[in-house]
Structures are given as C-alpha cells and as structure tokens.
PAZANU-8186 format. One record per residue (C-alpha): residue number from 0; residue in three letters; x, y, z. Coordinates in nm, 3 decimals. Example, Ala and Ser with C-alpha at 12.3 -4.5 7.8 and 13.67 -1.06 7.14 Angstrom:
BEGIN
<atom nr="0" rest="ALA" px="1.230" py="-0.450" pz="0.780"/>
<atom nr="1" rest="SER" px="1.367" py="-0.106" pz="0.714"/>
REM end
This chain:
BEGIN
<atom nr="0" rest="MET" px="6.543" py="7.211" pz="9.321"/>
<atom nr="1" rest="LYS" px="6.426" py="6.861" pz="9.363"/>
<atom nr="2" rest="ILE" px="6.661" py="6.600" pz="9.506"/>
<atom nr="3" rest="TYR" px="6.564" py="6.356" pz="9.237"/>
<atom nr="4" rest="THR" px="6.601" py="6.418" pz="8.878"/>
<atom nr="5" rest="LYS" px="6.511" py="6.081" pz="8.725"/>
<atom nr="6" rest="THR" px="6.794" py="6.118" pz="8.475"/>
<atom nr="7" rest="GLY" px="6.992" py="5.834" pz="8.645"/>
<atom nr="8" rest="ASP" px="6.711" py="5.586" pz="8.635"/>
<atom nr="9" rest="SER" px="6.840" py="5.393" pz="8.348"/>
<atom nr="10" rest="GLY" px="7.186" py="5.338" pz="8.510"/>
<atom nr="11" rest="GLU" px="7.355" py="5.634" pz="8.366"/>
<atom nr="12" rest="THR" px="7.501" py="5.965" pz="8.499"/>
<atom nr="13" rest="SER" px="7.670" py="6.267" pz="8.372"/>
<atom nr="14" rest="LEU" px="8.031" py="6.368" pz="8.409"/>
<atom nr="15" rest="PHE" px="8.125" py="6.734" pz="8.462"/>
<atom nr="16" rest="ASP" px="8.178" py="6.785" pz="8.096"/>
<atom nr="17" rest="GLY" px="7.814" py="6.652" pz="8.004"/>
<atom nr="18" rest="THR" px="7.935" py="6.310" pz="7.896"/>
<atom nr="19" rest="ARG" px="7.682" py="6.036" pz="7.982"/>
<atom nr="20" rest="VAL" px="7.845" py="5.716" pz="8.127"/>
<atom nr="21" rest="ARG" px="7.711" py="5.409" pz="8.297"/>
<atom nr="22" rest="LYS" px="7.725" py="5.434" pz="8.691"/>
<atom nr="23" rest="THR" px="7.962" py="5.148" pz="8.681"/>
<atom nr="24" rest="ASP" px="8.216" py="5.353" pz="8.474"/>
<atom nr="25" rest="ILE" px="8.558" py="5.355" pz="8.634"/>
<atom nr="26" rest="ARG" px="8.548" py="5.737" pz="8.716"/>
<atom nr="27" rest="VAL" px="8.217" py="5.709" pz="8.864"/>
<atom nr="28" rest="THR" px="8.353" py="5.435" pz="9.090"/>
<atom nr="29" rest="ALA" px="8.644" py="5.651" pz="9.172"/>
<atom nr="30" rest="TYR" px="8.463" py="5.948" pz="9.280"/>
<atom nr="31" rest="GLY" px="8.198" py="5.744" pz="9.460"/>
<atom nr="32" rest="GLU" px="8.491" py="5.595" pz="9.652"/>
<atom nr="33" rest="VAL" px="8.605" py="5.940" pz="9.746"/>
<atom nr="34" rest="ASP" px="8.255" py="6.029" pz="9.847"/>
<atom nr="35" rest="GLU" px="8.240" py="5.736" pz="10.081"/>
<atom nr="36" rest="LEU" px="8.578" py="5.845" pz="10.236"/>
<atom nr="37" rest="GLN" px="8.440" py="6.183" pz="10.292"/>
<atom nr="38" rest="ALA" px="8.130" py="6.028" pz="10.468"/>
<atom nr="39" rest="CYS" px="8.368" py="5.801" pz="10.680"/>
<atom nr="40" rest="ILE" px="8.549" py="6.121" pz="10.794"/>
<atom nr="41" rest="GLY" px="8.224" py="6.261" pz="10.897"/>
<atom nr="42" rest="VAL" px="8.154" py="5.943" pz="11.108"/>
<atom nr="43" rest="ALA" px="8.495" py="6.014" pz="11.274"/>
<atom nr="44" rest="ARG" px="8.392" py="6.364" pz="11.346"/>
<atom nr="45" rest="ALA" px="8.066" py="6.240" pz="11.496"/>
<atom nr="46" rest="ALA" px="8.264" py="5.998" pz="11.729"/>
<atom nr="47" rest="GLY" px="8.399" py="6.306" pz="11.905"/>
<atom nr="48" rest="LEU" px="8.734" py="6.447" pz="11.801"/>
<atom nr="49" rest="GLU" px="8.943" py="6.703" pz="11.974"/>
<atom nr="50" rest="PRO" px="8.914" py="7.051" pz="11.802"/>
<atom nr="51" rest="ASP" px="9.250" py="7.032" pz="11.608"/>
<atom nr="52" rest="LEU" px="9.165" py="6.688" pz="11.459"/>
<atom nr="53" rest="ASP" px="8.826" py="6.793" pz="11.394"/>
<atom nr="54" rest="GLU" px="8.935" py="7.099" pz="11.191"/>
<atom nr="55" rest="MET" px="9.174" py="6.873" pz="10.991"/>
<atom nr="56" rest="CYS" px="8.871" py="6.663" pz="10.910"/>
<atom nr="57" rest="VAL" px="8.660" py="6.951" pz="10.787"/>
<atom nr="58" rest="THR" px="8.944" py="7.064" pz="10.567"/>
<atom nr="59" rest="MET" px="8.991" py="6.719" pz="10.423"/>
<atom nr="60" rest="GLN" px="8.617" py="6.674" pz="10.371"/>
<atom nr="61" rest="ARG" px="8.604" py="6.998" pz="10.170"/>
<atom nr="62" rest="ASP" px="8.925" py="6.898" pz="9.971"/>
<atom nr="63" rest="LEU" px="8.767" py="6.556" pz="9.907"/>
<atom nr="64" rest="PHE" px="8.476" py="6.723" pz="9.728"/>
<atom nr="65" rest="ALA" px="8.735" py="6.893" pz="9.498"/>
<atom nr="66" rest="VAL" px="8.902" py="6.570" pz="9.445"/>
<atom nr="67" rest="GLY" px="8.563" py="6.414" pz="9.351"/>
<atom nr="68" rest="ALA" px="8.506" py="6.700" pz="9.111"/>
<atom nr="69" rest="ARG" px="8.858" py="6.648" pz="8.962"/>
<atom nr="70" rest="LEU" px="8.771" py="6.276" pz="8.896"/>
<atom nr="71" rest="ALA" px="8.442" py="6.362" pz="8.735"/>
<atom nr="72" rest="ASP" px="8.599" py="6.594" pz="8.493"/>
<atom nr="73" rest="PRO" px="8.764" py="6.406" pz="8.203"/>
<atom nr="74" rest="SER" px="8.804" py="6.719" pz="7.997"/>
<atom nr="75" rest="ARG" px="8.976" py="6.903" pz="8.290"/>
<atom nr="76" rest="LYS" px="8.785" py="7.213" pz="8.249"/>
<atom nr="77" rest="ILE" px="8.666" py="7.248" pz="8.611"/>
<atom nr="78" rest="ALA" px="8.993" py="7.413" pz="8.759"/>
<atom nr="79" rest="ALA" px="8.961" py="7.732" pz="8.572"/>
<atom nr="80" rest="ARG" px="8.593" py="7.785" pz="8.645"/>
<atom nr="81" rest="VAL" px="8.567" py="7.668" pz="9.014"/>
<atom nr="82" rest="GLU" px="8.846" py="7.789" pz="9.246"/>
<atom nr="83" rest="LYS" px="8.727" py="7.559" pz="9.539"/>
<atom nr="84" rest="ALA" px="8.791" py="7.251" pz="9.314"/>
<atom nr="85" rest="ILE" px="9.145" py="7.309" pz="9.292"/>
<atom nr="86" rest="ILE" px="9.383" py="7.044" pz="9.455"/>
<atom nr="87" rest="GLY" px="9.764" py="7.134" pz="9.448"/>
<atom nr="88" rest="ASP" px="10.082" py="7.103" pz="9.602"/>
<atom nr="89" rest="THR" px="9.992" py="7.348" pz="9.890"/>
<atom nr="90" rest="HIS" px="9.718" py="7.102" pz="9.988"/>
<atom nr="91" rest="VAL" px="9.967" py="6.819" pz="10.009"/>
<atom nr="92" rest="ALA" px="10.202" py="7.032" pz="10.203"/>
<atom nr="93" rest="THR" px="9.928" py="7.110" pz="10.458"/>
<atom nr="94" rest="LEU" px="9.861" py="6.748" pz="10.518"/>
<atom nr="95" rest="GLU" px="10.244" py="6.672" pz="10.561"/>
<atom nr="96" rest="GLY" px="10.267" py="6.963" pz="10.815"/>
<atom nr="97" rest="TRP" px="9.978" py="6.808" pz="11.020"/>
<atom nr="98" rest="ILE" px="10.135" py="6.454" pz="11.006"/>
<atom nr="99" rest="ASP" px="10.469" py="6.593" pz="11.117"/>
<atom nr="100" rest="ARG" px="10.310" py="6.785" pz="11.411"/>
<atom nr="101" rest="LEU" px="10.095" py="6.489" pz="11.533"/>
<atom nr="102" rest="ASP" px="10.376" py="6.240" pz="11.479"/>
<atom nr="103" rest="GLY" px="10.585" py="6.458" pz="11.723"/>
<atom nr="104" rest="GLU" px="10.318" py="6.371" pz="11.989"/>
<atom nr="105" rest="LEU" px="10.322" py="5.993" pz="11.953"/>
<atom nr="106" rest="PRO" px="10.551" py="5.726" pz="12.069"/>
<atom nr="107" rest="ALA" px="10.791" py="5.591" pz="11.793"/>
<atom nr="108" rest="LEU" px="10.611" py="5.316" pz="11.590"/>
<atom nr="109" rest="ARG" px="10.813" py="4.996" pz="11.605"/>
<atom nr="110" rest="HIS" px="10.552" py="4.742" pz="11.495"/>
<atom nr="111" rest="PHE" px="10.239" py="4.722" pz="11.281"/>
<atom nr="112" rest="ILE" px="9.937" py="4.808" pz="11.496"/>
<atom nr="113" rest="LEU" px="9.589" py="4.664" pz="11.477"/>
<atom nr="114" rest="SER" px="9.309" py="4.914" pz="11.392"/>
<atom nr="115" rest="GLY" px="9.084" py="5.004" pz="11.678"/>
<atom nr="116" rest="GLY" px="9.099" py="5.189" pz="12.008"/>
<atom nr="117" rest="GLY" px="8.835" py="5.434" pz="12.098"/>
<atom nr="118" rest="HIS" px="8.540" py="5.522" pz="11.883"/>
<atom nr="119" rest="ALA" px="8.724" py="5.818" pz="11.720"/>
<atom nr="120" rest="GLY" px="9.035" py="5.628" pz="11.662"/>
<atom nr="121" rest="ALA" px="8.861" py="5.334" pz="11.523"/>
<atom nr="122" rest="ALA" px="8.655" py="5.549" pz="11.288"/>
<atom nr="123" rest="LEU" px="8.976" py="5.723" pz="11.168"/>
<atom nr="124" rest="HIS" px="9.143" py="5.384" pz="11.098"/>
<atom nr="125" rest="LEU" px="8.832" py="5.276" pz="10.906"/>
<atom nr="126" rest="ALA" px="8.850" py="5.607" pz="10.701"/>
<atom nr="127" rest="ARG" px="9.217" py="5.532" pz="10.628"/>
<atom nr="128" rest="ALA" px="9.120" py="5.195" pz="10.478"/>
<atom nr="129" rest="VAL" px="8.851" py="5.356" pz="10.272"/>
<atom nr="130" rest="CYS" px="9.101" py="5.610" pz="10.154"/>
<atom nr="131" rest="ARG" px="9.333" py="5.334" pz="10.030"/>
<atom nr="132" rest="ARG" px="9.035" py="5.199" pz="9.828"/>
<atom nr="133" rest="ALA" px="8.969" py="5.546" pz="9.690"/>
<atom nr="134" rest="GLU" px="9.336" py="5.570" pz="9.597"/>
<atom nr="135" rest="ARG" px="9.326" py="5.246" pz="9.414"/>
<atom nr="136" rest="ALA" px="9.010" py="5.347" pz="9.229"/>
<atom nr="137" rest="ALA" px="9.155" py="5.671" pz="9.118"/>
<atom nr="138" rest="LEU" px="9.466" py="5.494" pz="8.986"/>
<atom nr="139" rest="ALA" px="9.239" py="5.255" pz="8.792"/>
<atom nr="140" rest="VAL" px="9.102" py="5.549" pz="8.607"/>
<atom nr="141" rest="GLY" px="9.445" py="5.581" pz="8.437"/>
<atom nr="142" rest="THR" px="9.765" py="5.753" pz="8.471"/>
<atom nr="143" rest="ASN" px="9.712" py="6.007" pz="8.210"/>
<atom nr="144" rest="ALA" px="9.348" py="6.040" pz="8.298"/>
<atom nr="145" rest="VAL" px="9.402" py="6.177" pz="8.672"/>
<atom nr="146" rest="GLU" px="9.619" py="6.464" pz="8.766"/>
<atom nr="147" rest="PRO" px="9.909" py="6.323" pz="8.954"/>
<atom nr="148" rest="VAL" px="9.864" py="6.551" pz="9.250"/>
<atom nr="149" rest="VAL" px="9.516" py="6.392" pz="9.306"/>
<atom nr="150" rest="ILE" px="9.700" py="6.059" pz="9.365"/>
<atom nr="151" rest="VAL" px="9.966" py="6.218" pz="9.585"/>
<atom nr="152" rest="TYR" px="9.683" py="6.402" pz="9.776"/>
<atom nr="153" rest="LEU" px="9.492" py="6.080" pz="9.853"/>
<atom nr="154" rest="ASN" px="9.808" py="5.891" pz="9.947"/>
<atom nr="155" rest="ARG" px="9.889" py="6.165" pz="10.194"/>
<atom nr="156" rest="VAL" px="9.539" py="6.166" pz="10.329"/>
<atom nr="157" rest="SER" px="9.560" py="5.805" pz="10.428"/>
<atom nr="158" rest="ASP" px="9.896" py="5.876" pz="10.603"/>
<atom nr="159" rest="LEU" px="9.719" py="6.162" pz="10.793"/>
<atom nr="160" rest="LEU" px="9.418" py="5.946" pz="10.888"/>
<atom nr="161" rest="PHE" px="9.651" py="5.679" pz="11.029"/>
<atom nr="162" rest="THR" px="9.851" py="5.943" pz="11.227"/>
<atom nr="163" rest="MET" px="9.525" py="6.101" pz="11.346"/>
<atom nr="164" rest="ALA" px="9.393" py="5.762" pz="11.461"/>
<atom nr="165" rest="ARG" px="9.705" py="5.701" pz="11.651"/>
<atom nr="166" rest="ALA" px="9.672" py="6.051" pz="11.810"/>
<atom nr="167" rest="ALA" px="9.312" py="6.026" pz="11.896"/>
<atom nr="168" rest="ASN" px="9.382" py="5.704" pz="12.081"/>
<atom nr="169" rest="HIS" px="9.707" py="5.820" pz="12.242"/>
<atom nr="170" rest="ARG" px="9.521" py="6.142" pz="12.377"/>
<atom nr="171" rest="ALA" px="9.237" py="5.917" pz="12.515"/>
<atom nr="172" rest="GLY" px="9.492" py="5.721" pz="12.687"/>
<atom nr="173" rest="ILE" px="9.413" py="5.397" pz="12.487"/>
<atom nr="174" rest="ALA" px="9.712" py="5.170" pz="12.410"/>
<atom nr="175" rest="GLU" px="9.776" py="5.052" pz="12.064"/>
<atom nr="176" rest="SER" px="9.752" py="4.674" pz="12.010"/>
<atom nr="177" rest="GLU" px="10.062" py="4.550" pz="11.824"/>
<atom nr="178" rest="TRP" px="10.039" py="4.285" pz="11.560"/>
REM end
C-alpha cells in the first residue's frame, strides 16, 4: 500500500462513512487536534518517562486513536465493527484511578503553577495544553454530533497529563514554579 493516494490533493478527505468533506471541516479539525495530542504524548515519552508514566502514555495514545475514529464517524457505525475504537466509562475510570494514585504522591496544590520543569514534565504540560485545544475542537463539532463520553475522556486526559507532569517533575526533584 502506498503512503500517498492523491485523493486529498483537491483539499478534501473522506470520513469513516465515506462522506467527502473539506480538510477544513470541523470534524477533520477535531480529529486532527487529537492526532496532534497523540504525537505530543509521543514527544513526552521520548523525553524519558518512568515506566509507569510511560505505560499510561501508551494506553492514552491507543485510546486517542479510538477517539479520532469516533470523531471521524458522523454515522456512528464504527463501534460495532471495530472493538478497539470503543471509548467508554471504563476508560474514563482508568484515567481517574491513575490521577488519584499519582496525586497521592504529590504535595497539595495551593497555587497555580507555571508549565515547565524537566524535559518530560514540560512535554507533558505541553500535551495537556494541546489536549484542551482538542477538547474545544471536539465540542465545536456539536453536542449531538459527538458522544458525551468522548468529551469526558478528553477532559480527564488533560487532568491526567497535568498530574503526570507534576509527578514527573516531583520524581526528578524539580520544584514547581508558582504563579
């Protein structure tokens, strides 16, 4: 299979159901933002994370492919056909469990903090900001056009990335800069 198909040369692409849309379509923007988030998480992994944080990132990267597939499926036909494209309450619960576990390692947060720290922590902070943009783009698709769990999942991913950034910096002995 060739990497280029030339079907997008005119500025259009296909959604999951075969519908042709402009590459500037709100759905394409939304799943593009999710793709960028997935790549940012890859950058955080490349910065050197401890094994537990790295595993969390791999899981999120896989789940984000599913989120992108959901966003590219206006007819909502993918779930029944592709098991790995399912995002549900159990995925959200997993993220919440990780947040709670990591939060237990950290000093209480009493102020806003500036993004930064070590390479891994800063990369996770960047991924969090990109996640918030992806969440806004998914919301822009429309309330009835996106499954509510997709929005909840993205919201929780940003919470987890923030907590992971704090944990990565804390474990590296890097103090947080308060605002």
